[in-house]
C-alpha positions in Angstrom: -5.1 30.0 9.0 -1.7 30.2 10.7 0.9 32.4 9.0 3.4 29.5 8.6 0.7 27.2 7.0 -0.4 30.0 4.7 3.2 30.6 3.5 3.7 26.9 2.9 0.5 26.6 1.0 1.4 29.5 -1.2 4.9 28.2 -1.7 3.6 24.9 -2.8 0.5 26.1 -4.7 -0.2 23.5 -7.3 2.6 21.3 -6.0 2.8 18.0 -4.2 3.6 17.4 -0.5 7.2 16.7 -1.7 7.6 20.1 -3.4 5.8 21.8 -0.6 8.3 20.3 1.9 11.3 21.3 -0.3 10.0 24.8 -0.6 9.3 25.1 3.1 12.8 23.9 3.9 14.4 26.4 1.5 16.1 23.7 -0.5 17.3 24.2 -4.0 15.6 21.8 -6.4 14.4 21.5 -10.0 11.1 19.9 -11.0 11.0 17.8 -14.1 7.6 16.9 -15.7 6.9 14.5 -18.4 3.9 12.7 -19.9 3.6 9.4 -18.0 2.9 6.4 -20.3 0.8 3.8 -18.3 2.0 1.0 -20.6 5.7 1.5 -19.8 7.0 -1.5 -17.8 9.1 0.6 -15.3 8.2 3.9 -13.7 11.9 4.7 -13.0 13.3 3.8 -16.4 10.4 5.7 -18.0 11.4 8.8 -16.0 15.1 8.5 -16.9 14.3 8.1 -20.6 11.8 11.0 -20.6 14.2 13.3 -18.9 17.3 12.2 -20.8 19.1 11.4 -17.6 21.3 8.4 -16.9 19.4 5.7 -15.0 22.1 5.7 -12.3 21.1 9.3 -11.4 17.3 8.6 -11.2 16.3 6.9 -7.9 13.2 4.9 -7.1 11.5 5.0 -3.7 10.6 1.6 -2.3 8.8 0.7 0.9 9.9 -2.4 2.8 9.0 -4.0 6.1 12.1 -4.4 8.3 11.3 -6.5 11.4 7.7 -5.0 11.5 8.7 -1.4 10.8 8.0 0.2 7.4 11.2 1.6 6.0 11.9 3.6 2.9 14.7 2.6 0.5 15.9 5.0 -2.2 17.9 3.2 -4.9 18.9 3.8 -8.5 16.3 2.7 -11.0 19.0 0.9 -13.0 19.4 -1.6 -10.1 17.6 -3.5 -7.4 17.2 -3.2 -3.7 19.2 -5.6 -1.6 16.8 -6.4 1.2 19.4 -8.0 3.4 21.6 -4.8 3.1 18.6 -2.6 3.9 17.8 -4.6 7.1 21.4 -4.3 8.1 21.5 -0.6 7.5 18.8 0.1 10.0 19.9 -2.5 12.5 17.3 -5.1 11.5 17.4 -8.8 10.7 14.8 -9.3 8.0 13.3 -7.2 5.3 10.6 -7.8 2.7 8.8 -5.6 0.3 5.8 -3.9 1.9 2.3 -4.6 0.6 1.8 -1.9 -2.1 -1.6 -0.7 -0.7 -0.1 -0.3 2.8 2.8 1.7 1.3 0.3 3.9 -0.5 -1.8 4.5 2.6 1.2 5.1 4.9 3.1 7.5 2.5 0.1 9.2 1.0 1.4 8.6 -2.5 0.4 6.1 -5.2 2.7 3.4 -6.5 5.0 4.7 -9.1 4.8 8.2 -7.5 6.0 7.5 -4.0 8.4 10.3 -3.0 10.8 10.0 -0.1 9.8 13.6 0.7 6.6 14.9 2.2 5.2 11.6 3.2 2.1 11.4 5.3 4.0 9.6 8.1 7.8 10.0 8.4 9.4 6.6 8.0 13.0 5.5 8.6 14.8 6.1 5.3 18.0 4.7 3.7 19.6 6.3 0.7 21.9 4.1 -1.5 25.5 5.2 -1.1 25.9 5.4 -4.9 23.9 8.7 -4.7 27.1 10.4 -3.4 28.8 9.9 -6.8 26.5 12.6 -8.3 26.1 16.3 -7.6 22.3 15.9 -8.1 19.9 13.0 -8.3 16.3 12.7 -9.3 13.5 11.2 -7.2 9.7 11.2 -7.5 8.1 14.5 -6.7 5.0 12.7 -5.6 3.1 11.7 -8.7 3.7 9.7 -11.8 5.3 11.9 -14.5 6.9 14.4 -12.0 10.4 14.2 -10.7 12.5 16.5 -8.5 16.2 17.0 -8.9 18.3 17.9 -5.8 21.6 17.1 -4.1 21.9 13.7 -2.4 23.1 15.6 0.7 19.9 17.7 0.8 17.7 14.6 0.3 19.5 12.7 3.1 19.2 15.8 5.4 15.5 16.3 4.7 14.5 12.7 5.2 16.9 11.9 8.0 18.3 9.1 5.8 21.0 6.7 6.6 23.4 6.5 3.7 24.4 2.9 3.0 25.1 0.5 0.1 21.6 -1.0 -0.3 21.4 -1.3 -4.1 22.8 -3.9 -6.4 23.2 -4.0 -10.2 
């Protein structure tokens, strides 16, 4: 095994591809774990409640199809994704939510646990501009019941995200 691969595997032992990517990049982050309740109606709101964090600091990862290109949108769980704004942010004309099974296959994560980090295939990413109002935000760490807290600047840098107003209340 190559030295770099071995180091990454050790750094992320027991982790998810998202935490392995964060560790490999040398990014400062905190992992928050909670018991996922499958009967809760919203993965994101459940995460905010379980961690005792304001919903505007917890962001959900959504996958949309923008003019035939799968695109990741990261927006606060307290709001909704504005598909028109997402399309505009990446220079597209139309956006629609991607088929959940396609999103799972493409990212390597299950619905409710899709992380913007460590995805199987790197997709164009847009982070809602409201993230900049916080020193840290929480996003999925790659499985239900696991969140990672990091600075919005680090998230944008690691994902190559465009920062734009794509959320709405």
